[in-house]
PyMOL Python script that loads the backbone (N, CA, C, O; Angstrom):
from pymol import cmd

cmd.read_pdbstr("""\
ATOM      1  N   MET A   1     -91.454 -17.719 -91.682  1.00  0.00           N
ATOM      2  CA  MET A   1     -92.370 -16.932 -91.424  1.00  0.00           C
ATOM      3  C   MET A   1     -91.207 -16.245 -90.367  1.00  0.00           C
ATOM      4  O   MET A   1     -91.603 -16.558 -89.244  1.00  0.00           O
ATOM      5  N   PHE A   2     -89.583 -15.217 -90.195  1.00  0.00           N
ATOM      6  CA  PHE A   2     -89.308 -14.227 -89.538  1.00  0.00           C
ATOM      7  C   PHE A   2     -89.335 -12.797 -89.153  1.00  0.00           C
ATOM      8  O   PHE A   2     -89.661 -11.986 -90.020  1.00  0.00           O
ATOM      9  N   ASP A   3     -89.052 -12.409 -88.032  1.00  0.00           N
ATOM     10  CA  ASP A   3     -88.188 -10.789 -87.982  1.00  0.00           C
ATOM     11  C   ASP A   3     -87.246 -10.208 -87.169  1.00  0.00           C
ATOM     12  O   ASP A   3     -86.745 -10.803 -86.215  1.00  0.00           O
ATOM     13  N   ALA A   4     -86.978  -9.101 -87.481  1.00  0.00           N
ATOM     14  CA  ALA A   4     -85.382  -8.290 -86.795  1.00  0.00           C
ATOM     15  C   ALA A   4     -85.648  -7.914 -86.020  1.00  0.00           C
ATOM     16  O   ALA A   4     -86.839  -7.887 -86.329  1.00  0.00           O
ATOM     17  N   PHE A   5     -85.627  -7.309 -84.634  1.00  0.00           N
ATOM     18  CA  PHE A   5     -85.495  -6.527 -84.021  1.00  0.00           C
ATOM     19  C   PHE A   5     -84.429  -6.066 -83.820  1.00  0.00           C
ATOM     20  O   PHE A   5     -83.452  -6.696 -84.226  1.00  0.00           O
ATOM     21  N   PHE A   6     -84.227  -4.705 -83.069  1.00  0.00           N
ATOM     22  CA  PHE A   6     -82.799  -4.205 -82.578  1.00  0.00           C
ATOM     23  C   PHE A   6     -83.001  -4.084 -81.184  1.00  0.00           C
ATOM     24  O   PHE A   6     -84.171  -3.946 -80.829  1.00  0.00           O
ATOM     25  N   THR A   7     -82.372  -4.098 -80.561  1.00  0.00           N
ATOM     26  CA  THR A   7     -82.202  -4.419 -78.740  1.00  0.00           C
ATOM     27  C   THR A   7     -81.526  -4.899 -78.445  1.00  0.00           C
ATOM     28  O   THR A   7     -81.091  -6.013 -78.736  1.00  0.00           O
ATOM     29  N   ASP A   8     -81.149  -3.879 -77.513  1.00  0.00           N
ATOM     30  CA  ASP A   8     -80.416  -4.708 -76.470  1.00  0.00           C
ATOM     31  C   ASP A   8     -79.793  -6.034 -75.545  1.00  0.00           C
ATOM     32  O   ASP A   8     -78.849  -6.459 -74.879  1.00  0.00           O
ATOM     33  N   ARG A   9     -81.422  -6.351 -76.206  1.00  0.00           N
ATOM     34  CA  ARG A   9     -81.322  -7.144 -75.317  1.00  0.00           C
ATOM     35  C   ARG A   9     -80.627  -9.342 -75.901  1.00  0.00           C
ATOM     36  O   ARG A   9     -80.832  -9.437 -77.111  1.00  0.00           O
ATOM     37  N   PRO A  10     -80.198 -10.299 -75.512  1.00  0.00           N
ATOM     38  CA  PRO A  10     -79.310 -10.271 -76.082  1.00  0.00           C
ATOM     39  C   PRO A  10     -80.411 -12.246 -77.331  1.00  0.00           C
ATOM     40  O   PRO A  10     -79.793 -13.124 -77.933  1.00  0.00           O
ATOM     41  N   LYS A  11     -81.979 -12.128 -77.185  1.00  0.00           N
ATOM     42  CA  LYS A  11     -82.884 -12.444 -78.132  1.00  0.00           C
ATOM     43  C   LYS A  11     -84.025 -12.092 -77.713  1.00  0.00           C
ATOM     44  O   LYS A  11     -83.932 -11.594 -76.591  1.00  0.00           O
ATOM     45  N   VAL A  12     -85.351 -12.134 -78.214  1.00  0.00           N
ATOM     46  CA  VAL A  12     -86.220 -11.884 -78.322  1.00  0.00           C
ATOM     47  C   VAL A  12     -87.586 -13.036 -78.066  1.00  0.00           C
ATOM     48  O   VAL A  12     -87.936 -13.637 -79.081  1.00  0.00           O
ATOM     49  N   GLU A  13     -88.139 -13.264 -77.121  1.00  0.00           N
ATOM     50  CA  GLU A  13     -88.142 -14.655 -76.783  1.00  0.00           C
ATOM     51  C   GLU A  13     -89.450 -13.990 -76.427  1.00  0.00           C
ATOM     52  O   GLU A  13     -89.913 -14.707 -75.540  1.00  0.00           O
ATOM     53  N   ASN A  14     -90.123 -13.193 -76.606  1.00  0.00           N
ATOM     54  CA  ASN A  14     -91.517 -12.719 -76.107  1.00  0.00           C
ATOM     55  C   ASN A  14     -92.269 -11.304 -77.053  1.00  0.00           C
ATOM     56  O   ASN A  14     -91.585 -10.784 -77.935  1.00  0.00           O
ATOM     57  N   TYR A  15     -93.353 -10.906 -76.836  1.00  0.00           N
ATOM     58  CA  TYR A  15     -94.090  -9.829 -77.094  1.00  0.00           C
ATOM     59  C   TYR A  15     -93.463  -8.606 -76.351  1.00  0.00           C
ATOM     60  O   TYR A  15     -93.128  -7.662 -77.066  1.00  0.00           O
ATOM     61  N   ARG A  16     -93.185  -8.467 -74.474  1.00  0.00           N
ATOM     62  CA  ARG A  16     -92.636  -7.859 -73.655  1.00  0.00           C
ATOM     63  C   ARG A  16     -90.888  -7.591 -74.201  1.00  0.00           C
ATOM     64  O   ARG A  16     -90.266  -6.537 -74.067  1.00  0.00           O
ATOM     65  N   ASP A  17     -90.518  -8.513 -74.651  1.00  0.00           N
ATOM     66  CA  ASP A  17     -88.657  -8.254 -75.239  1.00  0.00           C
ATOM     67  C   ASP A  17     -88.884  -7.378 -76.618  1.00  0.00           C
ATOM     68  O   ASP A  17     -88.281  -6.322 -76.809  1.00  0.00           O
ATOM     69  N   GLN A  18     -89.980  -8.032 -77.713  1.00  0.00           N
ATOM     70  CA  GLN A  18     -89.427  -6.906 -78.841  1.00  0.00           C
ATOM     71  C   GLN A  18     -90.412  -5.455 -78.408  1.00  0.00           C
ATOM     72  O   GLN A  18     -89.871  -4.349 -78.390  1.00  0.00           O
ATOM     73  N   LEU A  19     -91.112  -5.537 -78.249  1.00  0.00           N
ATOM     74  CA  LEU A  19     -91.745  -3.887 -77.386  1.00  0.00           C
ATOM     75  C   LEU A  19     -90.181  -3.655 -77.325  1.00  0.00           C
ATOM     76  O   LEU A  19     -90.221  -2.735 -78.141  1.00  0.00           O
ATOM     77  N   THR A  20     -88.864  -3.745 -77.023  1.00  0.00           N
ATOM     78  CA  THR A  20     -87.530  -3.696 -76.363  1.00  0.00           C
ATOM     79  C   THR A  20     -87.512  -2.195 -77.550  1.00  0.00           C
ATOM     80  O   THR A  20     -87.546  -0.965 -77.581  1.00  0.00           O
ATOM     81  N   ALA A  21     -87.419  -3.606 -78.517  1.00  0.00           N
ATOM     82  CA  ALA A  21     -87.516  -3.085 -79.892  1.00  0.00           C
ATOM     83  C   ALA A  21     -87.095  -1.179 -80.566  1.00  0.00           C
ATOM     84  O   ALA A  21     -87.839  -0.200 -80.504  1.00  0.00           O
ATOM     85  N   ASN A  22     -85.882  -1.249 -81.062  1.00  0.00           N
ATOM     86  CA  ASN A  22     -85.303   0.129 -81.048  1.00  0.00           C
ATOM     87  C   ASN A  22     -85.850   0.561 -82.450  1.00  0.00           C
ATOM     88  O   ASN A  22     -85.068   0.472 -83.396  1.00  0.00           O
ATOM     89  N   ASP A  23     -87.775   1.259 -82.786  1.00  0.00           N
ATOM     90  CA  ASP A  23     -88.118   2.409 -83.528  1.00  0.00           C
ATOM     91  C   ASP A  23     -87.883   2.398 -85.152  1.00  0.00           C
ATOM     92  O   ASP A  23     -88.192   1.870 -86.220  1.00  0.00           O
ATOM     93  N   ALA A  24     -86.960   3.564 -84.385  1.00  0.00           N
ATOM     94  CA  ALA A  24     -86.018   4.229 -85.429  1.00  0.00           C
ATOM     95  C   ALA A  24     -85.279   3.114 -86.546  1.00  0.00           C
ATOM     96  O   ALA A  24     -85.495   2.913 -87.741  1.00  0.00           O
ATOM     97  N   MET A  25     -84.414   2.562 -85.675  1.00  0.00           N
ATOM     98  CA  MET A  25     -83.020   1.082 -86.482  1.00  0.00           C
ATOM     99  C   MET A  25     -83.917   0.557 -86.698  1.00  0.00           C
ATOM    100  O   MET A  25     -83.544  -0.193 -85.797  1.00  0.00           O
ATOM    101  N   ASN A  26     -85.420  -0.127 -87.224  1.00  0.00           N
ATOM    102  CA  ASN A  26     -86.120  -0.957 -87.439  1.00  0.00           C
ATOM    103  C   ASN A  26     -86.750  -0.201 -88.786  1.00  0.00           C
ATOM    104  O   ASN A  26     -86.550  -0.643 -89.917  1.00  0.00           O
ATOM    105  N   LYS A  27     -87.354   0.717 -88.579  1.00  0.00           N
ATOM    106  CA  LYS A  27     -87.446   1.752 -89.528  1.00  0.00           C
ATOM    107  C   LYS A  27     -85.947   1.622 -90.851  1.00  0.00           C
ATOM    108  O   LYS A  27     -85.951   0.890 -91.841  1.00  0.00           O
ATOM    109  N   ARG A  28     -85.097   2.341 -90.526  1.00  0.00           N
ATOM    110  CA  ARG A  28     -84.387   2.069 -91.460  1.00  0.00           C
ATOM    111  C   ARG A  28     -83.928   1.097 -92.115  1.00  0.00           C
ATOM    112  O   ARG A  28     -83.437   1.176 -93.242  1.00  0.00           O
ATOM    113  N   PHE A  29     -84.083  -0.116 -91.305  1.00  0.00           N
ATOM    114  CA  PHE A  29     -82.892  -1.397 -91.867  1.00  0.00           C
ATOM    115  C   PHE A  29     -83.977  -2.003 -92.429  1.00  0.00           C
ATOM    116  O   PHE A  29     -83.736  -3.121 -92.884  1.00  0.00           O
ATOM    117  N   ASN A  30     -85.978  -1.300 -92.622  1.00  0.00           N
ATOM    118  CA  ASN A  30     -86.584  -1.473 -93.148  1.00  0.00           C
ATOM    119  C   ASN A  30     -87.226  -0.813 -94.736  1.00  0.00           C
ATOM    120  O   ASN A  30     -88.094  -1.305 -95.456  1.00  0.00           O
ATOM    121  N   GLU A  31     -86.365   0.566 -94.940  1.00  0.00           N
ATOM    122  CA  GLU A  31     -85.983   0.797 -95.676  1.00  0.00           C
ATOM    123  C   GLU A  31     -85.145   0.812 -96.769  1.00  0.00           C
ATOM    124  O   GLU A  31     -85.237   1.075 -97.968  1.00  0.00           O
ATOM    125  N   LEU A  32     -83.997   0.317 -95.711  1.00  0.00           N
ATOM    126  CA  LEU A  32     -82.716  -0.805 -96.515  1.00  0.00           C
ATOM    127  C   LEU A  32     -82.673  -2.028 -97.536  1.00  0.00           C
ATOM    128  O   LEU A  32     -82.102  -2.402 -98.561  1.00  0.00           O
ATOM    129  N   LEU A  33     -83.721  -2.449 -96.531  1.00  0.00           N
ATOM    130  CA  LEU A  33     -84.495  -3.937 -97.447  1.00  0.00           C
ATOM    131  C   LEU A  33     -85.619  -3.295 -98.298  1.00  0.00           C
ATOM    132  O   LEU A  33     -86.570  -3.913 -98.777  1.00  0.00           O
ATOM    133  N   ARG A  34     -85.381  -1.991 -98.417  1.00  0.00           N
ATOM    134  CA  ARG A  34     -86.811  -2.223-100.042  1.00  0.00           C
ATOM    135  C   ARG A  34     -85.832  -1.436-100.600  1.00  0.00           C
ATOM    136  O   ARG A  34     -85.619  -2.214-101.530  1.00  0.00           O
ATOM    137  N   GLU A  35     -84.694  -0.115-100.900  1.00  0.00           N
ATOM    138  CA  GLU A  35     -83.735  -0.007-101.744  1.00  0.00           C
ATOM    139  C   GLU A  35     -82.706  -0.606-102.389  1.00  0.00           C
ATOM    140  O   GLU A  35     -81.964  -0.158-103.263  1.00  0.00           O
ATOM    141  N   ARG A  36     -82.763  -2.390-101.506  1.00  0.00           N
ATOM    142  CA  ARG A  36     -81.722  -4.264-102.142  1.00  0.00           C
ATOM    143  C   ARG A  36     -83.134  -4.397-103.119  1.00  0.00           C
ATOM    144  O   ARG A  36     -82.857  -5.302-103.905  1.00  0.00           O
ATOM    145  N   GLY A  37     -84.034  -4.077-103.317  1.00  0.00           N
ATOM    146  CA  GLY A  37     -85.414  -4.527-104.237  1.00  0.00           C
ATOM    147  C   GLY A  37     -86.115  -6.473-102.930  1.00  0.00           C
ATOM    148  O   GLY A  37     -86.327  -7.636-103.272  1.00  0.00           O
ATOM    149  N   ILE A  38     -86.195  -5.770-101.586  1.00  0.00           N
ATOM    150  CA  ILE A  38     -86.762  -6.579-100.714  1.00  0.00           C
ATOM    151  C   ILE A  38     -88.072  -5.743 -99.899  1.00  0.00           C
ATOM    152  O   ILE A  38     -87.915  -5.116 -98.852  1.00  0.00           O
ATOM    153  N   LEU A  39     -89.055  -5.853-100.448  1.00  0.00           N
ATOM    154  CA  LEU A  39     -89.833  -5.927 -99.868  1.00  0.00           C
ATOM    155  C   LEU A  39     -90.085  -6.695 -98.537  1.00  0.00           C
ATOM    156  O   LEU A  39     -90.325  -7.896 -98.660  1.00  0.00           O
ATOM    157  N   LYS A  40     -90.053  -5.854 -96.527  1.00  0.00           N
ATOM    158  CA  LYS A  40     -90.477  -5.804 -96.165  1.00  0.00           C
ATOM    159  C   LYS A  40     -91.199  -4.775 -95.678  1.00  0.00           C
ATOM    160  O   LYS A  40     -90.938  -3.611 -95.985  1.00  0.00           O
ATOM    161  N   GLY A  41     -92.800  -5.320 -94.356  1.00  0.00           N
ATOM    162  CA  GLY A  41     -93.464  -3.733 -94.072  1.00  0.00           C
ATOM    163  C   GLY A  41     -92.666  -3.515 -93.009  1.00  0.00           C
ATOM    164  O   GLY A  41     -91.504  -3.168 -93.216  1.00  0.00           O
ATOM    165  N   SER A  42     -93.230  -3.708 -91.471  1.00  0.00           N
ATOM    166  CA  SER A  42     -93.119  -4.098 -90.757  1.00  0.00           C
ATOM    167  C   SER A  42     -93.430  -4.812 -89.647  1.00  0.00           C
ATOM    168  O   SER A  42     -93.333  -4.509 -88.457  1.00  0.00           O
ATOM    169  N   SER A  43     -93.835  -5.846 -90.209  1.00  0.00           N
ATOM    170  CA  SER A  43     -93.849  -6.831 -89.472  1.00  0.00           C
ATOM    171  C   SER A  43     -93.185  -8.097 -90.342  1.00  0.00           C
ATOM    172  O   SER A  43     -92.783  -7.926 -91.493  1.00  0.00           O
ATOM    173  N   LYS A  44     -93.146  -8.854 -89.939  1.00  0.00           N
ATOM    174  CA  LYS A  44     -92.833 -10.286 -90.650  1.00  0.00           C
ATOM    175  C   LYS A  44     -92.310 -10.512 -91.997  1.00  0.00           C
ATOM    176  O   LYS A  44     -92.679  -9.753 -92.892  1.00  0.00           O
ATOM    177  N   PHE A  45     -91.390 -11.585 -92.282  1.00  0.00           N
ATOM    178  CA  PHE A  45     -91.064 -12.020 -93.421  1.00  0.00           C
ATOM    179  C   PHE A  45     -91.681 -13.295 -93.599  1.00  0.00           C
ATOM    180  O   PHE A  45     -91.736 -14.236 -92.807  1.00  0.00           O
ATOM    181  N   TYR A  46     -92.499 -13.104 -95.676  1.00  0.00           N
ATOM    182  CA  TYR A  46     -92.738 -14.995 -95.510  1.00  0.00           C
ATOM    183  C   TYR A  46     -91.963 -15.169 -95.689  1.00  0.00           C
ATOM    184  O   TYR A  46     -91.017 -14.511 -95.254  1.00  0.00           O
ATOM    185  N   ILE A  47     -91.843 -16.284 -96.535  1.00  0.00           N
ATOM    186  CA  ILE A  47     -90.864 -17.107 -97.420  1.00  0.00           C
ATOM    187  C   ILE A  47     -91.296 -18.329 -97.605  1.00  0.00           C
ATOM    188  O   ILE A  47     -91.297 -19.196 -96.730  1.00  0.00           O
ATOM    189  N   SER A  48     -91.866 -18.534 -99.277  1.00  0.00           N
ATOM    190  CA  SER A  48     -93.250 -19.327 -99.506  1.00  0.00           C
ATOM    191  C   SER A  48     -92.887 -20.044-100.903  1.00  0.00           C
ATOM    192  O   SER A  48     -92.196 -19.218-101.498  1.00  0.00           O
ATOM    193  N   LEU A  49     -92.985 -20.847-101.464  1.00  0.00           N
ATOM    194  CA  LEU A  49     -92.376 -21.820-102.040  1.00  0.00           C
ATOM    195  C   LEU A  49     -91.877 -21.805-103.832  1.00  0.00           C
ATOM    196  O   LEU A  49     -91.241 -22.455-104.661  1.00  0.00           O
ATOM    197  N   ALA A  50     -92.821 -20.362-103.640  1.00  0.00           N
ATOM    198  CA  ALA A  50     -92.589 -18.805-104.815  1.00  0.00           C
ATOM    199  C   ALA A  50     -91.150 -18.679-104.865  1.00  0.00           C
ATOM    200  O   ALA A  50     -90.525 -19.096-105.840  1.00  0.00           O
ATOM    201  N   HIS A  51     -90.580 -18.125-103.869  1.00  0.00           N
ATOM    202  CA  HIS A  51     -89.029 -18.194-103.550  1.00  0.00           C
ATOM    203  C   HIS A  51     -87.644 -19.266-104.062  1.00  0.00           C
ATOM    204  O   HIS A  51     -87.061 -20.122-103.396  1.00  0.00           O
ATOM    205  N   ASP A  52     -87.388 -18.780-105.642  1.00  0.00           N
ATOM    206  CA  ASP A  52     -86.561 -19.638-105.666  1.00  0.00           C
ATOM    207  C   ASP A  52     -84.849 -19.473-104.802  1.00  0.00           C
ATOM    208  O   ASP A  52     -84.620 -18.467-104.130  1.00  0.00           O
ATOM    209  N   GLU A  53     -83.925 -20.447-104.937  1.00  0.00           N
ATOM    210  CA  GLU A  53     -82.525 -20.415-103.659  1.00  0.00           C
ATOM    211  C   GLU A  53     -81.970 -19.298-104.315  1.00  0.00           C
ATOM    212  O   GLU A  53     -80.809 -19.001-104.036  1.00  0.00           O
ATOM    213  N   GLU A  54     -82.832 -18.369-105.450  1.00  0.00           N
ATOM    214  CA  GLU A  54     -81.454 -16.366-105.434  1.00  0.00           C
ATOM    215  C   GLU A  54     -81.846 -15.386-104.943  1.00  0.00           C
ATOM    216  O   GLU A  54     -81.167 -14.411-104.621  1.00  0.00           O
ATOM    217  N   ASP A  55     -83.250 -15.563-104.803  1.00  0.00           N
ATOM    218  CA  ASP A  55     -84.288 -14.576-104.445  1.00  0.00           C
ATOM    219  C   ASP A  55     -83.783 -14.812-102.567  1.00  0.00           C
ATOM    220  O   ASP A  55     -83.168 -13.974-101.909  1.00  0.00           O
ATOM    221  N   ILE A  56     -84.251 -16.132-102.082  1.00  0.00           N
ATOM    222  CA  ILE A  56     -83.504 -16.255-100.736  1.00  0.00           C
ATOM    223  C   ILE A  56     -81.361 -16.352-100.346  1.00  0.00           C
ATOM    224  O   ILE A  56     -80.635 -16.572 -99.376  1.00  0.00           O
ATOM    225  N   LYS A  57     -81.194 -15.990-101.967  1.00  0.00           N
ATOM    226  CA  LYS A  57     -79.280 -15.741-100.949  1.00  0.00           C
ATOM    227  C   LYS A  57     -79.582 -13.867-101.084  1.00  0.00           C
ATOM    228  O   LYS A  57     -78.706 -13.087-100.711  1.00  0.00           O
ATOM    229  N   GLN A  58     -80.604 -13.487-101.522  1.00  0.00           N
ATOM    230  CA  GLN A  58     -81.209 -11.847-102.742  1.00  0.00           C
ATOM    231  C   GLN A  58     -81.443 -11.507-101.326  1.00  0.00           C
ATOM    232  O   GLN A  58     -80.608 -10.750-100.831  1.00  0.00           O
ATOM    233  N   THR A  59     -82.460 -11.935-100.534  1.00  0.00           N
ATOM    234  CA  THR A  59     -82.716 -11.573 -99.263  1.00  0.00           C
ATOM    235  C   THR A  59     -81.057 -11.991 -98.575  1.00  0.00           C
ATOM    236  O   THR A  59     -80.041 -11.373 -98.256  1.00  0.00           O
ATOM    237  N   VAL A  60     -81.329 -12.805 -98.585  1.00  0.00           N
ATOM    238  CA  VAL A  60     -80.631 -12.954 -97.796  1.00  0.00           C
ATOM    239  C   VAL A  60     -78.864 -11.884 -97.570  1.00  0.00           C
ATOM    240  O   VAL A  60     -78.382 -11.649 -96.462  1.00  0.00           O
ATOM    241  N   ASP A  61     -78.502 -11.620 -98.337  1.00  0.00           N
ATOM    242  CA  ASP A  61     -77.174 -10.733 -97.932  1.00  0.00           C
ATOM    243  C   ASP A  61     -78.205  -9.894 -98.099  1.00  0.00           C
ATOM    244  O   ASP A  61     -78.905 -10.144 -97.118  1.00  0.00           O
ATOM    245  N   ALA A  62     -79.073  -8.552 -99.090  1.00  0.00           N
ATOM    246  CA  ALA A  62     -79.812  -7.519 -98.554  1.00  0.00           C
ATOM    247  C   ALA A  62     -79.918  -7.428 -96.422  1.00  0.00           C
ATOM    248  O   ALA A  62     -79.514  -6.324 -96.058  1.00  0.00           O
ATOM    249  N   ILE A  63     -80.256  -8.136 -95.481  1.00  0.00           N
ATOM    250  CA  ILE A  63     -80.845  -8.087 -94.515  1.00  0.00           C
ATOM    251  C   ILE A  63     -78.585  -8.230 -94.069  1.00  0.00           C
ATOM    252  O   ILE A  63     -77.874  -7.258 -93.816  1.00  0.00           O
ATOM    253  N   LYS A  64     -78.182  -9.496 -94.126  1.00  0.00           N
ATOM    254  CA  LYS A  64     -76.422  -8.474 -94.323  1.00  0.00           C
ATOM    255  C   LYS A  64     -76.124  -6.685 -94.645  1.00  0.00           C
ATOM    256  O   LYS A  64     -75.815  -5.802 -93.845  1.00  0.00           O
ATOM    257  N   GLU A  65     -76.340  -6.620 -96.011  1.00  0.00           N
ATOM    258  CA  GLU A  65     -75.845  -5.389 -95.924  1.00  0.00           C
ATOM    259  C   GLU A  65     -76.639  -4.842 -94.535  1.00  0.00           C
ATOM    260  O   GLU A  65     -76.320  -5.110 -93.377  1.00  0.00           O
ATOM    261  N   SER A  66     -77.672  -4.071 -94.948  1.00  0.00           N
ATOM    262  CA  SER A  66     -78.376  -3.570 -94.107  1.00  0.00           C
ATOM    263  C   SER A  66     -78.149  -3.456 -92.947  1.00  0.00           C
ATOM    264  O   SER A  66     -77.688  -2.374 -92.585  1.00  0.00           O
ATOM    265  N   ALA A  67     -78.435  -4.745 -91.712  1.00  0.00           N
ATOM    266  CA  ALA A  67     -78.088  -4.447 -90.792  1.00  0.00           C
ATOM    267  C   ALA A  67     -76.273  -4.386 -90.559  1.00  0.00           C
ATOM    268  O   ALA A  67     -75.749  -4.336 -89.447  1.00  0.00           O
ATOM    269  N   LEU A  68     -75.837  -4.398 -91.313  1.00  0.00           N
ATOM    270  CA  LEU A  68     -73.911  -3.110 -90.967  1.00  0.00           C
ATOM    271  C   LEU A  68     -74.574  -2.104 -91.135  1.00  0.00           C
ATOM    272  O   LEU A  68     -74.456  -1.261 -90.246  1.00  0.00           O
ATOM    273  N   ILE A  69     -75.405  -1.813 -92.164  1.00  0.00           N
ATOM    274  CA  ILE A  69     -75.002  -0.463 -92.367  1.00  0.00           C
ATOM    275  C   ILE A  69     -75.589   0.291 -90.870  1.00  0.00           C
ATOM    276  O   ILE A  69     -74.971   1.118 -90.199  1.00  0.00           O
ATOM    277  N   VAL A  70     -76.770  -0.192 -90.630  1.00  0.00           N
ATOM    278  CA  VAL A  70     -78.033   0.163 -89.488  1.00  0.00           C
ATOM    279  C   VAL A  70     -76.526   0.416 -88.282  1.00  0.00           C
ATOM    280  O   VAL A  70     -75.987   1.043 -87.370  1.00  0.00           O
ATOM    281  N   ALA A  71     -76.522  -0.096 -88.739  1.00  0.00           N
ATOM    282  CA  ALA A  71     -75.714  -0.549 -86.952  1.00  0.00           C
ATOM    283  C   ALA A  71     -74.035   0.031 -86.670  1.00  0.00           C
ATOM    284  O   ALA A  71     -73.399   0.052 -85.616  1.00  0.00           O
ATOM    285  N   GLY A  72     -73.590   0.527 -88.224  1.00  0.00           N
ATOM    286  CA  GLY A  72     -72.735   1.689 -88.086  1.00  0.00           C
ATOM    287  C   GLY A  72     -73.142   2.804 -88.264  1.00  0.00           C
ATOM    288  O   GLY A  72     -72.256   3.650 -88.142  1.00  0.00           O
ATOM    289  N   GLU A  73     -74.609   3.376 -88.628  1.00  0.00           N
ATOM    290  CA  GLU A  73     -74.986   4.536 -87.764  1.00  0.00           C
ATOM    291  C   GLU A  73     -75.522   4.853 -86.637  1.00  0.00           C
ATOM    292  O   GLU A  73     -75.629   5.806 -85.865  1.00  0.00           O
ATOM    293  N   MET A  74     -75.777   3.955 -86.744  1.00  0.00           N
ATOM    294  CA  MET A  74     -76.266   3.686 -84.936  1.00  0.00           C
ATOM    295  C   MET A  74     -75.393   3.723 -84.115  1.00  0.00           C
ATOM    296  O   MET A  74     -75.873   4.147 -83.064  1.00  0.00           O
ATOM    297  N   GLY A  75     -73.542   3.335 -83.949  1.00  0.00           N
ATOM    298  CA  GLY A  75     -72.908   3.276 -83.892  1.00  0.00           C
ATOM    299  C   GLY A  75     -72.227   3.961 -82.433  1.00  0.00           C
ATOM    300  O   GLY A  75     -71.716   3.505 -81.410  1.00  0.00           O
ATOM    301  N   GLY A  76     -72.603   5.594 -83.087  1.00  0.00           N
ATOM    302  CA  GLY A  76     -72.364   6.395 -82.020  1.00  0.00           C
ATOM    303  C   GLY A  76     -72.633   7.937 -81.231  1.00  0.00           C
ATOM    304  O   GLY A  76     -72.174   9.037 -80.923  1.00  0.00           O
ATOM    305  N   LYS A  77     -74.353   6.526 -81.184  1.00  0.00           N
ATOM    306  CA  LYS A  77     -75.305   7.050 -80.621  1.00  0.00           C
ATOM    307  C   LYS A  77     -75.341   6.910 -79.236  1.00  0.00           C
ATOM    308  O   LYS A  77     -74.228   6.531 -78.874  1.00  0.00           O
ATOM    309  N   SER A  78     -76.317   7.076 -78.021  1.00  0.00           N
ATOM    310  CA  SER A  78     -75.941   6.254 -76.663  1.00  0.00           C
ATOM    311  C   SER A  78     -76.538   5.292 -76.659  1.00  0.00           C
ATOM    312  O   SER A  78     -76.431   4.390 -75.828  1.00  0.00           O
ATOM    313  N   ASP A  79     -77.564   5.341 -77.972  1.00  0.00           N
ATOM    314  CA  ASP A  79     -78.781   4.412 -77.238  1.00  0.00           C
ATOM    315  C   ASP A  79     -78.308   2.647 -78.602  1.00  0.00           C
ATOM    316  O   ASP A  79     -78.928   1.832 -79.285  1.00  0.00           O
ATOM    317  N   ARG A  80     -76.642   3.037 -78.186  1.00  0.00           N
ATOM    318  CA  ARG A  80     -76.859   1.878 -79.720  1.00  0.00           C
ATOM    319  C   ARG A  80     -77.613  -0.011 -78.902  1.00  0.00           C
ATOM    320  O   ARG A  80     -77.836  -0.227 -77.711  1.00  0.00           O
ATOM    321  N   ARG A  81     -77.741  -0.661 -79.679  1.00  0.00           N
ATOM    322  CA  ARG A  81     -78.334  -2.198 -79.888  1.00  0.00           C
ATOM    323  C   ARG A  81     -77.482  -3.080 -81.005  1.00  0.00           C
ATOM    324  O   ARG A  81     -76.479  -2.971 -81.710  1.00  0.00           O
ATOM    325  N   SER A  82     -78.016  -3.559 -80.852  1.00  0.00           N
ATOM    326  CA  SER A  82     -77.739  -5.584 -81.362  1.00  0.00           C
ATOM    327  C   SER A  82     -78.432  -5.462 -82.329  1.00  0.00           C
ATOM    328  O   SER A  82     -79.134  -4.453 -82.396  1.00  0.00           O
ATOM    329  N   ALA A  83     -78.461  -6.230 -83.166  1.00  0.00           N
ATOM    330  CA  ALA A  83     -79.302  -7.287 -83.726  1.00  0.00           C
ATOM    331  C   ALA A  83     -80.034  -8.077 -83.418  1.00  0.00           C
ATOM    332  O   ALA A  83     -79.569  -7.891 -82.294  1.00  0.00           O
ATOM    333  N   THR A  84     -81.472  -9.554 -83.134  1.00  0.00           N
ATOM    334  CA  THR A  84     -81.075 -10.192 -83.276  1.00  0.00           C
ATOM    335  C   THR A  84     -82.263 -10.471 -84.527  1.00  0.00           C
ATOM    336  O   THR A  84     -82.299  -9.734 -85.513  1.00  0.00           O
ATOM    337  N   ALA A  85     -83.196 -11.597 -84.354  1.00  0.00           N
ATOM    338  CA  ALA A  85     -83.627 -12.027 -85.199  1.00  0.00           C
ATOM    339  C   ALA A  85     -84.200 -13.664 -84.899  1.00  0.00           C
ATOM    340  O   ALA A  85     -84.735 -14.306 -85.802  1.00  0.00           O
TER     341      ALA A  85
END
""", "prot")
cmd.dss("prot")
cmd.show_as("cartoon", "prot")
cmd.util.cbc("prot")
cmd.orient("prot")
């Protein structure tokens, strides 16, 4: 199980750190994942034995692409934040 947060903190280690996440960036990230065939709600990812290597590769590729797009879209804004997982 894991999740991604867009925040100015180098690492998200607890609930308080999570509260610093940029909700607009997270929402956009989830939209981009869905466009790439990855269904992710507003909370954590769960990987199970039903996921094979190709499913995991598709998920990782979609995460990379989506994070880069979000970073590019938000790059000109004053609240630019980094992605941490």
